[in-house]
N, CA, C and O atoms as a Maestro MAE file, in Angstrom:
{
 s_m_m2io_version
 :::
 2.0.0
}

f_m_ct {
 s_m_title
 :::
 protein
 m_atom[312] {
  # First column is atom index #
  i_m_mmod_type
  r_m_x_coord
  r_m_y_coord
  r_m_z_coord
  i_m_residue_number
  s_m_chain_name
  s_m_pdb_residue_name
  s_m_pdb_atom_name
  i_m_atomic_number
  :::
  1 25 -103.890 73.193 50.728 1 A "MET " " N  " 7
  2 3 -102.586 73.033 50.785 1 A "MET " " CA " 6
  3 2 -101.979 72.826 52.187 1 A "MET " " C  " 6
  4 15 -101.051 72.039 52.374 1 A "MET " " O  " 8
  5 25 -102.448 73.444 53.005 2 A "ALA " " N  " 7
  6 3 -102.050 73.497 54.472 2 A "ALA " " CA " 6
  7 2 -102.175 71.986 54.987 2 A "ALA " " C  " 6
  8 15 -101.301 71.523 55.720 2 A "ALA " " O  " 8
  9 25 -103.128 71.334 54.641 3 A "ARG " " N  " 7
  10 3 -103.464 69.871 55.054 3 A "ARG " " CA " 6
  11 2 -102.419 68.980 54.636 3 A "ARG " " C  " 6
  12 15 -102.001 68.095 55.381 3 A "ARG " " O  " 8
  13 25 -101.925 69.198 53.337 4 A "GLU " " N  " 7
  14 3 -101.001 68.345 52.629 4 A "GLU " " CA " 6
  15 2 -99.624 68.350 53.314 4 A "GLU " " C  " 6
  16 15 -98.961 67.327 53.487 4 A "GLU " " O  " 8
  17 25 -99.219 69.676 53.717 5 A "ASN " " N  " 7
  18 3 -97.918 69.732 54.304 5 A "ASN " " CA " 6
  19 2 -98.144 69.230 55.716 5 A "ASN " " C  " 6
  20 15 -97.197 68.593 56.179 5 A "ASN " " O  " 8
  21 25 -98.932 69.347 56.296 6 A "THR " " N  " 7
  22 3 -99.194 68.685 57.712 6 A "THR " " CA " 6
  23 2 -99.087 67.150 57.556 6 A "THR " " C  " 6
  24 15 -98.342 66.533 58.317 6 A "THR " " O  " 8
  25 25 -99.769 66.530 56.643 7 A "ASN " " N  " 7
  26 3 -99.598 65.314 56.441 7 A "ASN " " CA " 6
  27 2 -98.283 64.668 56.140 7 A "ASN " " C  " 6
  28 15 -98.018 63.542 56.561 7 A "ASN " " O  " 8
  29 25 -97.469 65.367 55.422 8 A "GLN " " N  " 7
  30 3 -96.098 65.151 54.961 8 A "GLN " " CA " 6
  31 2 -95.165 65.302 56.226 8 A "GLN " " C  " 6
  32 15 -94.228 64.530 56.430 8 A "GLN " " O  " 8
  33 25 -95.451 66.226 56.960 9 A "THR " " N  " 7
  34 3 -94.633 66.459 58.519 9 A "THR " " CA " 6
  35 2 -95.127 65.290 59.244 9 A "THR " " C  " 6
  36 15 -94.154 64.674 59.680 9 A "THR " " O  " 8
  37 25 -96.130 64.777 59.529 10 A "GLN " " N  " 7
  38 3 -96.447 63.609 60.279 10 A "GLN " " CA " 6
  39 2 -95.991 62.351 59.680 10 A "GLN " " C  " 6
  40 15 -95.808 61.440 60.487 10 A "GLN " " O  " 8
  41 25 -95.767 62.100 58.441 11 A "ALA " " N  " 7
  42 3 -95.117 60.976 57.964 11 A "ALA " " CA " 6
  43 2 -93.611 60.815 58.318 11 A "ALA " " C  " 6
  44 15 -93.048 59.732 58.483 11 A "ALA " " O  " 8
  45 25 -92.995 62.133 58.420 12 A "LEU " " N  " 7
  46 3 -91.679 61.948 58.920 12 A "LEU " " CA " 6
  47 2 -91.273 61.882 60.192 12 A "LEU " " C  " 6
  48 15 -90.096 61.662 60.479 12 A "LEU " " O  " 8
  49 25 -92.386 62.099 61.243 13 A "ASN " " N  " 7
  50 3 -92.229 61.831 62.560 13 A "ASN " " CA " 6
  51 2 -92.641 60.480 63.070 13 A "ASN " " C  " 6
  52 15 -93.631 59.912 62.610 13 A "ASN " " O  " 8
  53 25 -91.887 59.954 64.025 14 A "ALA " " N  " 7
  54 3 -92.201 58.741 64.528 14 A "ALA " " CA " 6
  55 2 -93.735 58.747 64.957 14 A "ALA " " C  " 6
  56 15 -94.248 59.815 65.291 14 A "ALA " " O  " 8
  57 25 -94.457 57.589 64.952 15 A "PRO " " N  " 7
  58 3 -95.699 57.660 65.480 15 A "PRO " " CA " 6
  59 2 -95.858 57.539 67.119 15 A "PRO " " C  " 6
  60 15 -95.053 56.969 67.856 15 A "PRO " " O  " 8
  61 25 -96.862 58.086 67.455 16 A "ASP " " N  " 7
  62 3 -97.109 57.836 69.121 16 A "ASP " " CA " 6
  63 2 -97.746 56.562 69.369 16 A "ASP " " C  " 6
  64 15 -97.686 56.100 70.509 16 A "ASP " " O  " 8
  65 25 -98.330 55.952 68.483 17 A "TYR " " N  " 7
  66 3 -99.023 54.657 68.787 17 A "TYR " " CA " 6
  67 2 -98.957 53.729 67.253 17 A "TYR " " C  " 6
  68 15 -99.088 54.256 66.148 17 A "TYR " " O  " 8
  69 25 -98.755 52.437 67.460 18 A "LEU " " N  " 7
  70 3 -99.055 51.691 66.431 18 A "LEU " " CA " 6
  71 2 -100.348 51.064 66.369 18 A "LEU " " C  " 6
  72 15 -100.899 50.883 67.455 18 A "LEU " " O  " 8
  73 25 -100.981 50.674 65.271 19 A "ALA " " N  " 7
  74 3 -102.201 50.109 65.199 19 A "ALA " " CA " 6
  75 2 -102.017 48.615 64.994 19 A "ALA " " C  " 6
  76 15 -101.229 48.232 64.129 19 A "ALA " " O  " 8
  77 25 -102.646 47.811 65.682 20 A "TRP " " N  " 7
  78 3 -102.499 46.384 65.400 20 A "TRP " " CA " 6
  79 2 -103.942 45.875 65.292 20 A "TRP " " C  " 6
  80 15 -104.806 46.303 66.057 20 A "TRP " " O  " 8
  81 25 -104.222 44.908 64.285 21 A "HIS " " N  " 7
  82 3 -105.393 44.089 63.956 21 A "HIS " " CA " 6
  83 2 -105.132 42.884 64.797 21 A "HIS " " C  " 6
  84 15 -104.082 42.256 64.665 21 A "HIS " " O  " 8
  85 25 -106.111 42.516 65.716 22 A "VAL " " N  " 7
  86 3 -106.092 41.482 66.620 22 A "VAL " " CA " 6
  87 2 -107.118 40.466 66.270 22 A "VAL " " C  " 6
  88 15 -108.276 40.861 66.136 22 A "VAL " " O  " 8
  89 25 -106.815 39.085 66.090 23 A "THR " " N  " 7
  90 3 -107.779 38.200 65.747 23 A "THR " " CA " 6
  91 2 -107.587 37.077 66.659 23 A "THR " " C  " 6
  92 15 -106.454 36.731 66.993 23 A "THR " " O  " 8
  93 25 -108.718 36.449 67.108 24 A "ASN " " N  " 7
  94 3 -108.497 35.300 68.112 24 A "ASN " " CA " 6
  95 2 -109.074 33.849 67.334 24 A "ASN " " C  " 6
  96 15 -110.168 33.657 66.804 24 A "ASN " " O  " 8
  97 25 -108.026 33.021 67.467 25 A "ARG " " N  " 7
  98 3 -108.217 31.679 66.798 25 A "ARG " " CA " 6
  99 2 -107.935 30.572 68.019 25 A "ARG " " C  " 6
  100 15 -106.874 30.531 68.641 25 A "ARG " " O  " 8
  101 25 -109.008 29.731 68.241 26 A "SER " " N  " 7
  102 3 -108.961 28.908 69.335 26 A "SER " " CA " 6
  103 2 -108.323 29.805 70.581 26 A "SER " " C  " 6
  104 15 -108.745 30.929 70.849 26 A "SER " " O  " 8
  105 25 -107.398 29.241 71.203 27 A "GLU " " N  " 7
  106 3 -106.975 30.002 72.495 27 A "GLU " " CA " 6
  107 2 -105.711 30.980 72.308 27 A "GLU " " C  " 6
  108 15 -105.140 31.553 73.236 27 A "GLU " " O  " 8
  109 25 -105.355 31.075 70.860 28 A "LYS " " N  " 7
  110 3 -104.287 31.995 70.582 28 A "LYS " " CA " 6
  111 2 -104.795 33.310 69.936 28 A "LYS " " C  " 6
  112 15 -105.800 33.311 69.224 28 A "LYS " " O  " 8
  113 25 -104.101 34.393 70.193 29 A "SER " " N  " 7
  114 3 -104.387 35.784 69.578 29 A "SER " " CA " 6
  115 2 -103.275 36.060 68.512 29 A "SER " " C  " 6
  116 15 -102.105 35.770 68.762 29 A "SER " " O  " 8
  117 25 -103.629 36.597 67.375 30 A "TYR " " N  " 7
  118 3 -102.664 36.942 66.373 30 A "TYR " " CA " 6
  119 2 -102.666 38.397 65.988 30 A "TYR " " C  " 6
  120 15 -103.602 38.984 65.444 30 A "TYR " " O  " 8
  121 25 -101.622 38.856 66.300 31 A "TRP " " N  " 7
  122 3 -101.438 40.579 66.002 31 A "TRP " " CA " 6
  123 2 -100.739 40.796 64.774 31 A "TRP " " C  " 6
  124 15 -99.679 40.213 64.543 31 A "TRP " " O  " 8
  125 25 -101.339 41.714 63.855 32 A "ASN " " N  " 7
  126 3 -100.863 42.072 62.616 32 A "ASN " " CA " 6
  127 2 -100.714 43.559 62.678 32 A "ASN " " C  " 6
  128 15 -101.694 44.192 63.071 32 A "ASN " " O  " 8
  129 25 -99.615 44.215 62.343 33 A "LYS " " N  " 7
  130 3 -99.591 45.743 62.262 33 A "LYS " " CA " 6
  131 2 -100.348 46.297 61.090 33 A "LYS " " C  " 6
  132 15 -100.143 45.815 59.976 33 A "LYS " " O  " 8
  133 25 -101.060 47.105 61.229 34 A "VAL " " N  " 7
  134 3 -102.108 47.729 60.191 34 A "VAL " " CA " 6
  135 2 -101.811 49.143 60.037 34 A "VAL " " C  " 6
  136 15 -102.149 49.615 58.951 34 A "VAL " " O  " 8
  137 25 -101.260 49.928 60.867 35 A "GLY " " N  " 7
  138 3 -101.224 51.464 60.785 35 A "GLY " " CA " 6
  139 2 -100.397 52.039 61.983 35 A "GLY " " C  " 6
  140 15 -99.645 51.404 62.722 35 A "GLY " " O  " 8
  141 25 -100.694 53.377 62.020 36 A "ALA " " N  " 7
  142 3 -100.081 54.090 63.225 36 A "ALA " " CA " 6
  143 2 -100.858 55.179 63.579 36 A "ALA " " C  " 6
  144 15 -101.836 55.436 62.878 36 A "ALA " " O  " 8
  145 25 -100.546 56.002 64.736 37 A "ALA " " N  " 7
  146 3 -101.534 57.173 65.029 37 A "ALA " " CA " 6
  147 2 -100.469 58.051 65.517 37 A "ALA " " C  " 6
  148 15 -99.453 57.632 66.072 37 A "ALA " " O  " 8
  149 25 -100.753 59.369 65.276 38 A "TRP " " N  " 7
  150 3 -100.188 60.671 65.588 38 A "TRP " " CA " 6
  151 2 -100.911 61.545 66.519 38 A "TRP " " C  " 6
  152 15 -102.115 61.697 66.310 38 A "TRP " " O  " 8
  153 25 -100.348 62.163 67.546 39 A "LYS " " N  " 7
  154 3 -101.090 63.173 68.240 39 A "LYS " " CA " 6
  155 2 -101.220 64.329 67.752 39 A "LYS " " C  " 6
  156 15 -100.264 64.877 67.204 39 A "LYS " " O  " 8
  157 25 -102.414 64.916 67.857 40 A "HIS " " N  " 7
  158 3 -102.571 66.219 67.165 40 A "HIS " " CA " 6
  159 2 -101.715 67.364 68.017 40 A "HIS " " C  " 6
  160 15 -101.330 67.290 69.184 40 A "HIS " " O  " 8
  161 25 -101.565 68.291 67.201 41 A "LYS " " N  " 7
  162 3 -100.589 69.523 68.180 41 A "LYS " " CA " 6
  163 2 -101.464 70.062 69.164 41 A "LYS " " C  " 6
  164 15 -100.859 70.540 70.123 41 A "LYS " " O  " 8
  165 25 -102.666 70.126 69.216 42 A "ASP " " N  " 7
  166 3 -103.262 70.639 70.400 42 A "ASP " " CA " 6
  167 2 -103.620 69.734 71.508 42 A "ASP " " C  " 6
  168 15 -104.285 70.135 72.464 42 A "ASP " " O  " 8
  169 25 -103.119 68.303 71.384 43 A "GLY " " N  " 7
  170 3 -103.118 67.302 72.286 43 A "GLY " " CA " 6
  171 2 -104.540 66.835 72.622 43 A "GLY " " C  " 6
  172 15 -104.703 66.170 73.645 43 A "GLY " " O  " 8
  173 25 -105.565 67.132 71.844 44 A "ARG " " N  " 7
  174 3 -107.056 66.526 71.958 44 A "ARG " " CA " 6
  175 2 -107.545 65.668 70.914 44 A "ARG " " C  " 6
  176 15 -108.723 65.572 70.571 44 A "ARG " " O  " 8
  177 25 -106.519 65.024 70.410 45 A "GLY " " N  " 7
  178 3 -106.980 63.796 69.404 45 A "GLY " " CA " 6
  179 2 -105.731 63.261 68.681 45 A "GLY " " C  " 6
  180 15 -104.592 63.700 68.838 45 A "GLY " " O  " 8
  181 25 -106.121 62.186 67.815 46 A "TYR " " N  " 7
  182 3 -105.003 61.513 67.164 46 A "TYR " " CA " 6
  183 2 -105.453 61.480 65.665 46 A "TYR " " C  " 6
  184 15 -106.656 61.492 65.404 46 A "TYR " " O  " 8
  185 25 -104.567 61.442 64.733 47 A "SER " " N  " 7
  186 3 -104.803 61.037 63.379 47 A "SER " " CA " 6
  187 2 -104.231 59.748 63.402 47 A "SER " " C  " 6
  188 15 -103.196 59.433 63.990 47 A "SER " " O  " 8
  189 25 -105.107 58.879 62.598 48 A "LEU " " N  " 7
  190 3 -105.057 57.378 62.392 48 A "LEU " " CA " 6
  191 2 -104.811 57.203 60.900 48 A "LEU " " C  " 6
  192 15 -105.593 57.683 60.079 48 A "LEU " " O  " 8
  193 25 -103.715 56.509 60.543 49 A "ARG " " N  " 7
  194 3 -103.487 56.106 59.238 49 A "ARG " " CA " 6
  195 2 -103.319 54.679 59.142 49 A "ARG " " C  " 6
  196 15 -102.369 54.112 59.682 49 A "ARG " " O  " 8
  197 25 -104.287 54.013 58.412 50 A "LEU " " N  " 7
  198 3 -104.364 52.572 58.164 50 A "LEU " " CA " 6
  199 2 -103.694 52.161 56.933 50 A "LEU " " C  " 6
  200 15 -103.818 52.923 55.974 50 A "LEU " " O  " 8
  201 25 -102.987 51.067 56.780 51 A "GLU " " N  " 7
  202 3 -102.400 50.594 55.615 51 A "GLU " " CA " 6
  203 2 -103.511 49.547 55.082 51 A "GLU " " C  " 6
  204 15 -103.589 49.204 53.902 51 A "GLU " " O  " 8
  205 25 -104.260 49.142 55.993 52 A "THR " " N  " 7
  206 3 -105.312 48.196 55.490 52 A "THR " " CA " 6
  207 2 -106.467 48.376 56.580 52 A "THR " " C  " 6
  208 15 -106.214 48.909 57.660 52 A "THR " " O  " 8
  209 25 -107.697 47.929 56.271 53 A "CYS " " N  " 7
  210 3 -108.818 48.140 56.946 53 A "CYS " " CA " 6
  211 2 -109.461 46.783 57.183 53 A "CYS " " C  " 6
  212 15 -110.255 46.418 56.314 53 A "CYS " " O  " 8
  213 25 -109.246 45.964 58.231 54 A "PRO " " N  " 7
  214 3 -109.785 44.752 58.677 54 A "PRO " " CA " 6
  215 2 -111.235 45.004 58.740 54 A "PRO " " C  " 6
  216 15 -111.718 46.104 59.013 54 A "PRO " " O  " 8
  217 25 -111.986 43.819 58.447 55 A "ILE " " N  " 7
  218 3 -113.353 43.767 58.756 55 A "ILE " " CA " 6
  219 2 -113.902 42.840 59.752 55 A "ILE " " C  " 6
  220 15 -115.103 42.597 59.863 55 A "ILE " " O  " 8
  221 25 -112.868 42.280 60.550 56 A "ASN " " N  " 7
  222 3 -113.201 41.508 61.635 56 A "ASN " " CA " 6
  223 2 -112.229 41.655 62.698 56 A "ASN " " C  " 6
  224 15 -111.221 42.319 62.452 56 A "ASN " " O  " 8
  225 25 -112.376 41.143 63.824 57 A "GLY " " N  " 7
  226 3 -111.415 41.278 64.992 57 A "GLY " " CA " 6
  227 2 -111.502 42.695 65.726 57 A "GLY " " C  " 6
  228 15 -112.585 43.225 65.974 57 A "GLY " " O  " 8
  229 25 -110.345 43.228 66.032 58 A "ARG " " N  " 7
  230 3 -110.375 44.529 66.769 58 A "ARG " " CA " 6
  231 2 -109.174 45.201 66.212 58 A "ARG " " C  " 6
  232 15 -108.385 44.561 65.517 58 A "ARG " " O  " 8
  233 25 -109.000 46.416 66.473 59 A "ILE " " N  " 7
  234 3 -107.870 47.288 66.439 59 A "ILE " " CA " 6
  235 2 -107.539 47.761 67.563 59 A "ILE " " C  " 6
  236 15 -108.367 48.355 68.253 59 A "ILE " " O  " 8
  237 25 -106.174 47.571 67.980 60 A "VAL " " N  " 7
  238 3 -105.621 47.973 69.174 60 A "VAL " " CA " 6
  239 2 -104.606 48.904 69.014 60 A "VAL " " C  " 6
  240 15 -103.719 48.598 68.217 60 A "VAL " " O  " 8
  241 25 -104.524 50.056 69.634 61 A "LEU " " N  " 7
  242 3 -103.477 51.126 69.612 61 A "LEU " " CA " 6
  243 2 -102.392 50.825 70.738 61 A "LEU " " C  " 6
  244 15 -102.799 50.725 71.896 61 A "LEU " " O  " 8
  245 25 -101.177 50.690 70.497 62 A "ARG " " N  " 7
  246 3 -100.188 50.323 71.520 62 A "ARG " " CA " 6
  247 2 -98.964 51.305 71.311 62 A "ARG " " C  " 6
  248 15 -98.755 51.813 70.210 62 A "ARG " " O  " 8
  249 25 -98.160 51.553 72.420 63 A "LEU " " N  " 7
  250 3 -97.000 52.244 72.347 63 A "LEU " " CA " 6
  251 2 -96.033 51.448 71.369 63 A "LEU " " C  " 6
  252 15 -96.047 50.218 71.326 63 A "LEU " " O  " 8
  253 25 -95.270 52.158 70.657 64 A "PRO " " N  " 7
  254 3 -94.309 51.367 69.942 64 A "PRO " " CA " 6
  255 2 -93.221 50.749 70.889 64 A "PRO " " C  " 6
  256 15 -92.886 51.373 71.896 64 A "PRO " " O  " 8
  257 25 -92.697 49.607 70.604 65 A "LEU " " N  " 7
  258 3 -91.639 49.012 71.462 65 A "LEU " " CA " 6
  259 2 -90.267 49.502 70.617 65 A "LEU " " C  " 6
  260 15 -90.058 49.401 69.409 65 A "LEU " " O  " 8
  261 25 -89.494 50.011 71.560 66 A "GLU " " N  " 7
  262 3 -88.262 50.578 70.936 66 A "GLU " " CA " 6
  263 2 -87.301 49.380 70.398 66 A "GLU " " C  " 6
  264 15 -86.647 49.658 69.393 66 A "GLU " " O  " 8
  265 25 -87.160 48.227 70.890 67 A "ASP " " N  " 7
  266 3 -86.450 47.226 70.388 67 A "ASP " " CA " 6
  267 2 -87.070 46.193 69.503 67 A "ASP " " C  " 6
  268 15 -86.366 45.308 69.016 67 A "ASP " " O  " 8
  269 25 -88.354 46.264 69.273 68 A "ALA " " N  " 7
  270 3 -89.020 45.201 68.650 68 A "ALA " " CA " 6
  271 2 -88.632 45.245 67.127 68 A "ALA " " C  " 6
  272 15 -88.465 46.292 66.503 68 A "ALA " " O  " 8
  273 25 -88.501 43.909 66.577 69 A "PRO " " N  " 7
  274 3 -88.278 43.764 65.054 69 A "PRO " " CA " 6
  275 2 -89.596 44.313 64.353 69 A "PRO " " C  " 6
  276 15 -90.758 44.143 64.722 69 A "PRO " " O  " 8
  277 25 -89.091 45.064 63.172 70 A "GLU " " N  " 7
  278 3 -90.370 45.653 62.413 70 A "GLU " " CA " 6
  279 2 -91.169 44.540 61.672 70 A "GLU " " C  " 6
  280 15 -92.326 44.751 61.310 70 A "GLU " " O  " 8
  281 25 -90.564 43.397 61.457 71 A "ALA " " N  " 7
  282 3 -91.237 42.395 60.596 71 A "ALA " " CA " 6
  283 2 -91.915 41.385 61.432 71 A "ALA " " C  " 6
  284 15 -92.486 40.464 60.847 71 A "ALA " " O  " 8
  285 25 -91.928 41.430 62.656 72 A "ASP " " N  " 7
  286 3 -92.452 40.368 63.659 72 A "ASP " " CA " 6
  287 2 -94.129 40.549 63.549 72 A "ASP " " C  " 6
  288 15 -94.768 41.500 63.997 72 A "ASP " " O  " 8
  289 25 -94.620 39.473 62.890 73 A "ASN " " N  " 7
  290 3 -96.164 39.508 62.678 73 A "ASN " " CA " 6
  291 2 -96.878 39.298 64.205 73 A "ASN " " C  " 6
  292 15 -97.869 39.966 64.501 73 A "ASN " " O  " 8
  293 25 -96.407 38.505 64.966 74 A "GLU " " N  " 7
  294 3 -97.039 38.146 66.234 74 A "GLU " " CA " 6
  295 2 -96.358 39.038 67.321 74 A "GLU " " C  " 6
  296 15 -95.163 38.875 67.571 74 A "GLU " " O  " 8
  297 25 -97.112 39.987 67.975 75 A "ALA " " N  " 7
  298 3 -96.349 40.813 68.827 75 A "ALA " " CA " 6
  299 2 -96.035 40.184 70.196 75 A "ALA " " C  " 6
  300 15 -95.235 40.708 70.971 75 A "ALA " " O  " 8
  301 25 -96.628 39.156 70.439 76 A "GLY " " N  " 7
  302 3 -96.519 38.341 71.848 76 A "GLY " " CA " 6
  303 2 -97.547 39.066 72.853 76 A "GLY " " C  " 6
  304 15 -97.321 39.088 74.062 76 A "GLY " " O  " 8
  305 25 -98.542 39.580 72.358 77 A "ARG " " N  " 7
  306 3 -99.416 40.332 73.537 77 A "ARG " " CA " 6
  307 2 -100.618 39.360 73.232 77 A "ARG " " C  " 6
  308 15 -100.877 38.710 72.219 77 A "ARG " " O  " 8
  309 25 -101.283 39.476 74.470 78 A "SER " " N  " 7
  310 3 -102.598 38.727 74.452 78 A "SER " " CA " 6
  311 2 -103.874 39.448 75.029 78 A "SER " " C  " 6
  312 15 -104.961 38.870 75.031 78 A "SER " " O  " 8
  :::
 }
 m_bond[311] {
  # First column is bond index #
  i_m_from
  i_m_to
  i_m_order
  :::
  1 1 2 1
  2 2 3 1
  3 3 4 2
  4 3 5 1
  5 5 6 1
  6 6 7 1
  7 7 8 2
  8 7 9 1
  9 9 10 1
  10 10 11 1
  11 11 12 2
  12 11 13 1
  13 13 14 1
  14 14 15 1
  15 15 16 2
  16 15 17 1
  17 17 18 1
  18 18 19 1
  19 19 20 2
  20 19 21 1
  21 21 22 1
  22 22 23 1
  23 23 24 2
  24 23 25 1
  25 25 26 1
  26 26 27 1
  27 27 28 2
  28 27 29 1
  29 29 30 1
  30 30 31 1
  31 31 32 2
  32 31 33 1
  33 33 34 1
  34 34 35 1
  35 35 36 2
  36 35 37 1
  37 37 38 1
  38 38 39 1
  39 39 40 2
  40 39 41 1
  41 41 42 1
  42 42 43 1
  43 43 44 2
  44 43 45 1
  45 45 46 1
  46 46 47 1
  47 47 48 2
  48 47 49 1
  49 49 50 1
  50 50 51 1
  51 51 52 2
  52 51 53 1
  53 53 54 1
  54 54 55 1
  55 55 56 2
  56 55 57 1
  57 57 58 1
  58 58 59 1
  59 59 60 2
  60 59 61 1
  61 61 62 1
  62 62 63 1
  63 63 64 2
  64 63 65 1
  65 65 66 1
  66 66 67 1
  67 67 68 2
  68 67 69 1
  69 69 70 1
  70 70 71 1
  71 71 72 2
  72 71 73 1
  73 73 74 1
  74 74 75 1
  75 75 76 2
  76 75 77 1
  77 77 78 1
  78 78 79 1
  79 79 80 2
  80 79 81 1
  81 81 82 1
  82 82 83 1
  83 83 84 2
  84 83 85 1
  85 85 86 1
  86 86 87 1
  87 87 88 2
  88 87 89 1
  89 89 90 1
  90 90 91 1
  91 91 92 2
  92 91 93 1
  93 93 94 1
  94 94 95 1
  95 95 96 2
  96 95 97 1
  97 97 98 1
  98 98 99 1
  99 99 100 2
  100 99 101 1
  101 101 102 1
  102 102 103 1
  103 103 104 2
  104 103 105 1
  105 105 106 1
  106 106 107 1
  107 107 108 2
  108 107 109 1
  109 109 110 1
  110 110 111 1
  111 111 112 2
  112 111 113 1
  113 113 114 1
  114 114 115 1
  115 115 116 2
  116 115 117 1
  117 117 118 1
  118 118 119 1
  119 119 120 2
  120 119 121 1
  121 121 122 1
  122 122 123 1
  123 123 124 2
  124 123 125 1
  125 125 126 1
  126 126 127 1
  127 127 128 2
  128 127 129 1
  129 129 130 1
  130 130 131 1
  131 131 132 2
  132 131 133 1
  133 133 134 1
  134 134 135 1
  135 135 136 2
  136 135 137 1
  137 137 138 1
  138 138 139 1
  139 139 140 2
  140 139 141 1
  141 141 142 1
  142 142 143 1
  143 143 144 2
  144 143 145 1
  145 145 146 1
  146 146 147 1
  147 147 148 2
  148 147 149 1
  149 149 150 1
  150 150 151 1
  151 151 152 2
  152 151 153 1
  153 153 154 1
  154 154 155 1
  155 155 156 2
  156 155 157 1
  157 157 158 1
  158 158 159 1
  159 159 160 2
  160 159 161 1
  161 161 162 1
  162 162 163 1
  163 163 164 2
  164 163 165 1
  165 165 166 1
  166 166 167 1
  167 167 168 2
  168 167 169 1
  169 169 170 1
  170 170 171 1
  171 171 172 2
  172 171 173 1
  173 173 174 1
  174 174 175 1
  175 175 176 2
  176 175 177 1
  177 177 178 1
  178 178 179 1
  179 179 180 2
  180 179 181 1
  181 181 182 1
  182 182 183 1
  183 183 184 2
  184 183 185 1
  185 185 186 1
  186 186 187 1
  187 187 188 2
  188 187 189 1
  189 189 190 1
  190 190 191 1
  191 191 192 2
  192 191 193 1
  193 193 194 1
  194 194 195 1
  195 195 196 2
  196 195 197 1
  197 197 198 1
  198 198 199 1
  199 199 200 2
  200 199 201 1
  201 201 202 1
  202 202 203 1
  203 203 204 2
  204 203 205 1
  205 205 206 1
  206 206 207 1
  207 207 208 2
  208 207 209 1
  209 209 210 1
  210 210 211 1
  211 211 212 2
  212 211 213 1
  213 213 214 1
  214 214 215 1
  215 215 216 2
  216 215 217 1
  217 217 218 1
  218 218 219 1
  219 219 220 2
  220 219 221 1
  221 221 222 1
  222 222 223 1
  223 223 224 2
  224 223 225 1
  225 225 226 1
  226 226 227 1
  227 227 228 2
  228 227 229 1
  229 229 230 1
  230 230 231 1
  231 231 232 2
  232 231 233 1
  233 233 234 1
  234 234 235 1
  235 235 236 2
  236 235 237 1
  237 237 238 1
  238 238 239 1
  239 239 240 2
  240 239 241 1
  241 241 242 1
  242 242 243 1
  243 243 244 2
  244 243 245 1
  245 245 246 1
  246 246 247 1
  247 247 248 2
  248 247 249 1
  249 249 250 1
  250 250 251 1
  251 251 252 2
  252 251 253 1
  253 253 254 1
  254 254 255 1
  255 255 256 2
  256 255 257 1
  257 257 258 1
  258 258 259 1
  259 259 260 2
  260 259 261 1
  261 261 262 1
  262 262 263 1
  263 263 264 2
  264 263 265 1
  265 265 266 1
  266 266 267 1
  267 267 268 2
  268 267 269 1
  269 269 270 1
  270 270 271 1
  271 271 272 2
  272 271 273 1
  273 273 274 1
  274 274 275 1
  275 275 276 2
  276 275 277 1
  277 277 278 1
  278 278 279 1
  279 279 280 2
  280 279 281 1
  281 281 282 1
  282 282 283 1
  283 283 284 2
  284 283 285 1
  285 285 286 1
  286 286 287 1
  287 287 288 2
  288 287 289 1
  289 289 290 1
  290 290 291 1
  291 291 292 2
  292 291 293 1
  293 293 294 1
  294 294 295 1
  295 295 296 2
  296 295 297 1
  297 297 298 1
  298 298 299 1
  299 299 300 2
  300 299 301 1
  301 301 302 1
  302 302 303 1
  303 303 304 2
  304 303 305 1
  305 305 306 1
  306 306 307 1
  307 307 308 2
  308 307 309 1
  309 309 310 1
  310 310 311 1
  311 311 312 2
  :::
 }
}
């Protein structure tokens, strides 16, 4: 039961990092948000929650941008 309460608390808190799936096609990179990460209370790790699990490309953790629109698929990063 203690683990379930912790997960619910994490869901209410803003994530420390956003998880992005990055694929490269030609000279362009495509960034799609696939999840988020929250820092552990002891500061020695992170819990990663993925909404989808990509099988190609890479997953990049980035700090959330405060003014970025939520629905923007391409984050403008390379």
